[in-house]
DONU-358432 format. One record per residue (C-alpha): x, y, z; residue number from 1. Coordinates in steps of 0.5 Angstrom, whole numbers, plus 500, padded with zeros to 3 digits. Example, Ala and Ser with C-alpha at 12.3 -4.5 7.8 and 13.67 -1.06 7.14 Angstrom:
2
node X 525	Y 491	Z 516	i 1 $
node X 527	Y 498	Z 514	i 2 $
***
This chain:
378
node X 331	Y 272	Z 747	i 1 $
node X 324	Y 271	Z 750	i 2 $
node X 319	Y 271	Z 744	i 3 $
node X 312	Y 274	Z 746	i 4 $
node X 306	Y 273	Z 741	i 5 $
node X 301	Y 279	Z 741	i 6 $
node X 294	Y 277	Z 742	i 7 $
node X 293	Y 278	Z 735	i 8 $
node X 298	Y 274	Z 733	i 9 $
node X 295	Y 268	Z 737	i 10 $
node X 289	Y 269	Z 734	i 11 $
node X 292	Y 269	Z 727	i 12 $
node X 295	Y 262	Z 729	i 13 $
node X 289	Y 259	Z 732	i 14 $
node X 285	Y 261	Z 726	i 15 $
node X 290	Y 258	Z 721	i 16 $
node X 290	Y 252	Z 726	i 17 $
node X 283	Y 251	Z 726	i 18 $
node X 283	Y 252	Z 718	i 19 $
node X 288	Y 247	Z 717	i 20 $
node X 285	Y 242	Z 721	i 21 $
node X 278	Y 242	Z 719	i 22 $
node X 279	Y 244	Z 711	i 23 $
node X 286	Y 242	Z 709	i 24 $
node X 287	Y 235	Z 713	i 25 $
node X 281	Y 231	Z 710	i 26 $
node X 284	Y 233	Z 703	i 27 $
node X 291	Y 234	Z 703	i 28 $
node X 293	Y 227	Z 701	i 29 $
node X 287	Y 227	Z 696	i 30 $
node X 290	Y 234	Z 693	i 31 $
node X 297	Y 231	Z 693	i 32 $
node X 295	Y 224	Z 689	i 33 $
node X 291	Y 228	Z 684	i 34 $
node X 297	Y 233	Z 683	i 35 $
node X 292	Y 239	Z 684	i 36 $
node X 290	Y 244	Z 689	i 37 $
node X 283	Y 245	Z 690	i 38 $
node X 280	Y 251	Z 688	i 39 $
node X 275	Y 252	Z 694	i 40 $
node X 281	Y 252	Z 699	i 41 $
node X 284	Y 258	Z 695	i 42 $
node X 277	Y 261	Z 695	i 43 $
node X 277	Y 260	Z 703	i 44 $
node X 284	Y 263	Z 704	i 45 $
node X 281	Y 269	Z 700	i 46 $
node X 275	Y 270	Z 704	i 47 $
node X 278	Y 269	Z 711	i 48 $
node X 283	Y 274	Z 709	i 49 $
node X 289	Y 270	Z 709	i 50 $
node X 292	Y 272	Z 702	i 51 $
node X 292	Y 279	Z 704	i 52 $
node X 295	Y 278	Z 711	i 53 $
node X 301	Y 283	Z 710	i 54 $
node X 297	Y 288	Z 706	i 55 $
node X 296	Y 295	Z 709	i 56 $
node X 289	Y 296	Z 711	i 57 $
node X 288	Y 302	Z 707	i 58 $
node X 288	Y 297	Z 701	i 59 $
node X 283	Y 292	Z 704	i 60 $
node X 288	Y 287	Z 708	i 61 $
node X 289	Y 285	Z 715	i 62 $
node X 295	Y 290	Z 716	i 63 $
node X 299	Y 284	Z 720	i 64 $
node X 307	Y 283	Z 719	i 65 $
node X 312	Y 278	Z 718	i 66 $
node X 311	Y 275	Z 725	i 67 $
node X 303	Y 273	Z 723	i 68 $
node X 305	Y 271	Z 716	i 69 $
node X 310	Y 266	Z 719	i 70 $
node X 305	Y 263	Z 724	i 71 $
node X 300	Y 262	Z 719	i 72 $
node X 305	Y 259	Z 714	i 73 $
node X 307	Y 254	Z 720	i 74 $
node X 300	Y 252	Z 722	i 75 $
node X 298	Y 251	Z 714	i 76 $
node X 304	Y 247	Z 713	i 77 $
node X 303	Y 242	Z 719	i 78 $
node X 297	Y 239	Z 715	i 79 $
node X 298	Y 241	Z 707	i 80 $
node X 305	Y 244	Z 706	i 81 $
node X 303	Y 245	Z 698	i 82 $
node X 298	Y 250	Z 701	i 83 $
node X 303	Y 253	Z 705	i 84 $
node X 307	Y 254	Z 699	i 85 $
node X 302	Y 258	Z 695	i 86 $
node X 301	Y 263	Z 701	i 87 $
node X 308	Y 264	Z 702	i 88 $
node X 310	Y 265	Z 695	i 89 $
node X 304	Y 270	Z 694	i 90 $
node X 306	Y 274	Z 700	i 91 $
node X 313	Y 274	Z 697	i 92 $
node X 311	Y 276	Z 691	i 93 $
node X 306	Y 282	Z 693	i 94 $
node X 312	Y 285	Z 698	i 95 $
node X 315	Y 289	Z 692	i 96 $
node X 309	Y 292	Z 690	i 97 $
node X 308	Y 294	Z 697	i 98 $
node X 315	Y 297	Z 698	i 99 $
node X 316	Y 300	Z 691	i 100 $
node X 309	Y 300	Z 687	i 101 $
node X 305	Y 306	Z 685	i 102 $
node X 299	Y 308	Z 688	i 103 $
node X 295	Y 305	Z 682	i 104 $
node X 299	Y 299	Z 682	i 105 $
node X 298	Y 298	Z 690	i 106 $
node X 290	Y 299	Z 689	i 107 $
node X 290	Y 294	Z 683	i 108 $
node X 294	Y 289	Z 686	i 109 $
node X 294	Y 289	Z 693	i 110 $
node X 287	Y 291	Z 693	i 111 $
node X 286	Y 285	Z 689	i 112 $
node X 290	Y 280	Z 693	i 113 $
node X 286	Y 282	Z 699	i 114 $
node X 280	Y 279	Z 696	i 115 $
node X 284	Y 273	Z 694	i 116 $
node X 287	Y 274	Z 687	i 117 $
node X 294	Y 270	Z 687	i 118 $
node X 301	Y 273	Z 686	i 119 $
node X 307	Y 269	Z 683	i 120 $
node X 314	Y 271	Z 683	i 121 $
node X 318	Y 269	Z 677	i 122 $
node X 326	Y 269	Z 677	i 123 $
node X 328	Y 262	Z 675	i 124 $
node X 330	Y 261	Z 668	i 125 $
node X 334	Y 255	Z 665	i 126 $
node X 340	Y 259	Z 666	i 127 $
node X 339	Y 263	Z 672	i 128 $
node X 337	Y 259	Z 678	i 129 $
node X 342	Y 260	Z 684	i 130 $
node X 346	Y 265	Z 679	i 131 $
node X 340	Y 270	Z 679	i 132 $
node X 344	Y 275	Z 675	i 133 $
node X 344	Y 270	Z 669	i 134 $
node X 337	Y 272	Z 667	i 135 $
node X 336	Y 272	Z 660	i 136 $
node X 329	Y 274	Z 659	i 137 $
node X 329	Y 281	Z 656	i 138 $
node X 324	Y 287	Z 656	i 139 $
node X 326	Y 292	Z 651	i 140 $
node X 322	Y 299	Z 651	i 141 $
node X 318	Y 300	Z 645	i 142 $
node X 314	Y 307	Z 645	i 143 $
node X 310	Y 307	Z 651	i 144 $
node X 311	Y 299	Z 652	i 145 $
node X 316	Y 294	Z 654	i 146 $
node X 316	Y 288	Z 649	i 147 $
node X 318	Y 281	Z 653	i 148 $
node X 321	Y 275	Z 650	i 149 $
node X 324	Y 269	Z 654	i 150 $
node X 322	Y 264	Z 659	i 151 $
node X 322	Y 262	Z 666	i 152 $
node X 322	Y 255	Z 669	i 153 $
node X 319	Y 252	Z 676	i 154 $
node X 315	Y 258	Z 678	i 155 $
node X 310	Y 257	Z 683	i 156 $
node X 302	Y 259	Z 683	i 157 $
node X 301	Y 262	Z 676	i 158 $
node X 299	Y 255	Z 673	i 159 $
node X 292	Y 254	Z 674	i 160 $
node X 290	Y 259	Z 679	i 161 $
node X 295	Y 265	Z 679	i 162 $
node X 292	Y 272	Z 677	i 163 $
node X 299	Y 276	Z 676	i 164 $
node X 306	Y 275	Z 676	i 165 $
node X 312	Y 279	Z 678	i 166 $
node X 318	Y 278	Z 673	i 167 $
node X 325	Y 280	Z 673	i 168 $
node X 328	Y 282	Z 666	i 169 $
node X 333	Y 285	Z 662	i 170 $
node X 331	Y 292	Z 660	i 171 $
node X 338	Y 294	Z 658	i 172 $
node X 342	Y 288	Z 656	i 173 $
node X 349	Y 292	Z 656	i 174 $
node X 349	Y 293	Z 663	i 175 $
node X 349	Y 286	Z 667	i 176 $
node X 345	Y 286	Z 673	i 177 $
node X 344	Y 293	Z 673	i 178 $
node X 340	Y 293	Z 667	i 179 $
node X 335	Y 289	Z 670	i 180 $
node X 328	Y 291	Z 672	i 181 $
node X 322	Y 288	Z 675	i 182 $
node X 315	Y 288	Z 671	i 183 $
node X 308	Y 286	Z 673	i 184 $
node X 305	Y 282	Z 668	i 185 $
node X 297	Y 280	Z 668	i 186 $
node X 295	Y 273	Z 666	i 187 $
node X 291	Y 273	Z 660	i 188 $
node X 296	Y 279	Z 657	i 189 $
node X 297	Y 277	Z 649	i 190 $
node X 304	Y 273	Z 648	i 191 $
node X 304	Y 271	Z 655	i 192 $
node X 303	Y 263	Z 656	i 193 $
node X 303	Y 258	Z 661	i 194 $
node X 307	Y 252	Z 659	i 195 $
node X 309	Y 246	Z 662	i 196 $
node X 306	Y 244	Z 669	i 197 $
node X 311	Y 240	Z 673	i 198 $
node X 310	Y 233	Z 675	i 199 $
node X 314	Y 234	Z 682	i 200 $
node X 316	Y 229	Z 687	i 201 $
node X 313	Y 233	Z 693	i 202 $
node X 308	Y 239	Z 694	i 203 $
node X 304	Y 236	Z 688	i 204 $
node X 298	Y 240	Z 689	i 205 $
node X 302	Y 247	Z 689	i 206 $
node X 302	Y 249	Z 681	i 207 $
node X 309	Y 250	Z 679	i 208 $
node X 310	Y 251	Z 671	i 209 $
node X 314	Y 254	Z 666	i 210 $
node X 312	Y 261	Z 663	i 211 $
node X 313	Y 263	Z 656	i 212 $
node X 314	Y 270	Z 653	i 213 $
node X 313	Y 271	Z 646	i 214 $
node X 313	Y 279	Z 644	i 215 $
node X 309	Y 280	Z 650	i 216 $
node X 307	Y 287	Z 650	i 217 $
node X 306	Y 291	Z 657	i 218 $
node X 305	Y 298	Z 658	i 219 $
node X 311	Y 302	Z 662	i 220 $
node X 306	Y 303	Z 667	i 221 $
node X 307	Y 296	Z 669	i 222 $
node X 314	Y 297	Z 671	i 223 $
node X 315	Y 296	Z 679	i 224 $
node X 320	Y 301	Z 682	i 225 $
node X 326	Y 304	Z 678	i 226 $
node X 328	Y 302	Z 671	i 227 $
node X 335	Y 298	Z 672	i 228 $
node X 333	Y 297	Z 680	i 229 $
node X 330	Y 290	Z 679	i 230 $
node X 335	Y 285	Z 681	i 231 $
node X 336	Y 289	Z 688	i 232 $
node X 328	Y 289	Z 689	i 233 $
node X 328	Y 281	Z 687	i 234 $
node X 334	Y 280	Z 692	i 235 $
node X 330	Y 284	Z 698	i 236 $
node X 324	Y 280	Z 696	i 237 $
node X 328	Y 274	Z 697	i 238 $
node X 330	Y 276	Z 704	i 239 $
node X 323	Y 276	Z 706	i 240 $
node X 321	Y 270	Z 702	i 241 $
node X 326	Y 266	Z 706	i 242 $
node X 323	Y 267	Z 713	i 243 $
node X 316	Y 264	Z 710	i 244 $
node X 320	Y 258	Z 707	i 245 $
node X 323	Y 257	Z 713	i 246 $
node X 316	Y 257	Z 717	i 247 $
node X 314	Y 252	Z 712	i 248 $
node X 319	Y 247	Z 714	i 249 $
node X 318	Y 249	Z 721	i 250 $
node X 311	Y 247	Z 720	i 251 $
node X 313	Y 240	Z 717	i 252 $
node X 318	Y 239	Z 722	i 253 $
node X 313	Y 240	Z 728	i 254 $
node X 308	Y 236	Z 725	i 255 $
node X 313	Y 230	Z 724	i 256 $
node X 315	Y 231	Z 731	i 257 $
node X 308	Y 231	Z 734	i 258 $
node X 306	Y 224	Z 730	i 259 $
node X 312	Y 221	Z 732	i 260 $
node X 311	Y 222	Z 740	i 261 $
node X 304	Y 219	Z 739	i 262 $
node X 307	Y 213	Z 735	i 263 $
node X 312	Y 212	Z 741	i 264 $
node X 306	Y 212	Z 746	i 265 $
node X 301	Y 207	Z 742	i 266 $
node X 306	Y 202	Z 739	i 267 $
node X 309	Y 196	Z 743	i 268 $
node X 315	Y 192	Z 741	i 269 $
node X 319	Y 187	Z 745	i 270 $
node X 313	Y 187	Z 750	i 271 $
node X 313	Y 195	Z 752	i 272 $
node X 311	Y 201	Z 749	i 273 $
node X 317	Y 204	Z 744	i 274 $
node X 317	Y 210	Z 748	i 275 $
node X 321	Y 206	Z 753	i 276 $
node X 326	Y 205	Z 748	i 277 $
node X 332	Y 209	Z 750	i 278 $
node X 335	Y 210	Z 743	i 279 $
node X 328	Y 212	Z 740	i 280 $
node X 328	Y 217	Z 746	i 281 $
node X 334	Y 220	Z 744	i 282 $
node X 331	Y 221	Z 737	i 283 $
node X 325	Y 225	Z 740	i 284 $
node X 331	Y 229	Z 744	i 285 $
node X 334	Y 231	Z 738	i 286 $
node X 328	Y 232	Z 734	i 287 $
node X 325	Y 237	Z 739	i 288 $
node X 332	Y 241	Z 740	i 289 $
node X 332	Y 242	Z 733	i 290 $
node X 325	Y 244	Z 732	i 291 $
node X 326	Y 249	Z 738	i 292 $
node X 332	Y 252	Z 735	i 293 $
node X 329	Y 253	Z 728	i 294 $
node X 323	Y 256	Z 731	i 295 $
node X 327	Y 261	Z 735	i 296 $
node X 331	Y 263	Z 729	i 297 $
node X 325	Y 264	Z 725	i 298 $
node X 321	Y 268	Z 731	i 299 $
node X 328	Y 272	Z 731	i 300 $
node X 328	Y 273	Z 723	i 301 $
node X 320	Y 275	Z 723	i 302 $
node X 321	Y 280	Z 729	i 303 $
node X 327	Y 283	Z 726	i 304 $
node X 323	Y 284	Z 719	i 305 $
node X 317	Y 287	Z 723	i 306 $
node X 322	Y 292	Z 726	i 307 $
node X 324	Y 294	Z 720	i 308 $
node X 331	Y 292	Z 720	i 309 $
node X 336	Y 289	Z 715	i 310 $
node X 334	Y 281	Z 715	i 311 $
node X 339	Y 279	Z 710	i 312 $
node X 343	Y 274	Z 714	i 313 $
node X 338	Y 272	Z 720	i 314 $
node X 333	Y 270	Z 714	i 315 $
node X 339	Y 266	Z 711	i 316 $
node X 340	Y 263	Z 717	i 317 $
node X 333	Y 261	Z 719	i 318 $
node X 332	Y 258	Z 712	i 319 $
node X 338	Y 254	Z 712	i 320 $
node X 337	Y 251	Z 718	i 321 $
node X 330	Y 250	Z 718	i 322 $
node X 330	Y 247	Z 711	i 323 $
node X 335	Y 242	Z 713	i 324 $
node X 332	Y 240	Z 720	i 325 $
node X 325	Y 239	Z 716	i 326 $
node X 328	Y 234	Z 712	i 327 $
node X 332	Y 231	Z 718	i 328 $
node X 326	Y 231	Z 723	i 329 $
node X 321	Y 228	Z 718	i 330 $
node X 327	Y 222	Z 716	i 331 $
node X 327	Y 220	Z 723	i 332 $
node X 320	Y 220	Z 724	i 333 $
node X 319	Y 215	Z 718	i 334 $
node X 324	Y 211	Z 722	i 335 $
node X 320	Y 211	Z 728	i 336 $
node X 314	Y 209	Z 724	i 337 $
node X 318	Y 204	Z 721	i 338 $
node X 314	Y 201	Z 715	i 339 $
node X 308	Y 204	Z 716	i 340 $
node X 311	Y 211	Z 715	i 341 $
node X 313	Y 209	Z 708	i 342 $
node X 306	Y 208	Z 706	i 343 $
node X 301	Y 213	Z 703	i 344 $
node X 296	Y 211	Z 708	i 345 $
node X 300	Y 215	Z 713	i 346 $
node X 302	Y 223	Z 712	i 347 $
node X 309	Y 222	Z 713	i 348 $
node X 311	Y 219	Z 706	i 349 $
node X 308	Y 226	Z 703	i 350 $
node X 311	Y 230	Z 709	i 351 $
node X 318	Y 227	Z 707	i 352 $
node X 317	Y 229	Z 700	i 353 $
node X 314	Y 236	Z 701	i 354 $
node X 320	Y 237	Z 706	i 355 $
node X 326	Y 235	Z 701	i 356 $
node X 325	Y 241	Z 696	i 357 $
node X 326	Y 246	Z 702	i 358 $
node X 333	Y 246	Z 702	i 359 $
node X 333	Y 247	Z 694	i 360 $
node X 328	Y 253	Z 693	i 361 $
node X 328	Y 260	Z 694	i 362 $
node X 336	Y 259	Z 695	i 363 $
node X 339	Y 253	Z 696	i 364 $
node X 342	Y 251	Z 703	i 365 $
node X 349	Y 252	Z 699	i 366 $
node X 347	Y 259	Z 697	i 367 $
node X 345	Y 261	Z 704	i 368 $
node X 351	Y 259	Z 707	i 369 $
node X 355	Y 263	Z 702	i 370 $
node X 350	Y 269	Z 704	i 371 $
node X 351	Y 268	Z 711	i 372 $
node X 359	Y 268	Z 711	i 373 $
node X 359	Y 274	Z 706	i 374 $
node X 355	Y 278	Z 712	i 375 $
node X 359	Y 275	Z 717	i 376 $
node X 366	Y 277	Z 714	i 377 $
node X 364	Y 284	Z 712	i 378 $
***
């Protein structure tokens, strides 16, 4: 399949690349070392309209689709995968509001996102990771409110900068996953606190925190979609989110390949440039082939999504493949750079750490293979 980007998509890609090169590249290592996202970066993302990339124009957004988001996340990830992580999770979190939100919810949360507010998406719990149906957080009806009790772990975006979070909770604990609902909780709601901020191996600038709900009372108007349909809403959101995570992986892999080619051209060993060594040429051939394959899969998934078609299988395929090759390509790049690549003076050390989480979050590679097999065997 031949993929042709529209003029507007090429414009988004170029704008994201310019932002990544000028704003992210100079401070990515510092943000990683400090384990903290520069607040000015997030403000600039909002000012440029990046945080509203998928928000309809009537709510102040750009109106662009998944392909534009994918291109943007890829370019950001080349220089700072943590920033790409914030973008990707944010857009995944607001998708359910676009699909199922009331007009009031859309005006408040989509409009806020278009202006730079940051959204989080809270599924994972100590007993519910790959087993999403194992969610134990409850939101029990009490008059016109829900009272939420429980905790979420490893939640991106809410720590230092998040404005609201979409959570999955049991509104009817007797019905299993059919008794789960989706609820929007604003930062600062009494009974909702941000717990431990995780000290991670990679993506260190991106907030990942524990969320704690202790008799947290929210009005029933914060229910997103029908009561009892939350599990399906979250699974649909994950389908779309996986395309973003695959795009993050692609950006890391593309940049690792670019750096590797530059290194082979300038470094001399045994009296000749490394690019003349056949074994290393084969490294580049393998890396380039896998990067091209990942890109094609992601573009297919993004365009399938933008056509309004089901993406469950192709999203799982592209997320599985791109996340695995990101680790493989950065590993090969480290080998090409030898001892230099292992040092924090060079970006590959950070890129390898950043890549390693992608086969784990938003559904492990093993879960993606389960999804792919299930869809193929229907």
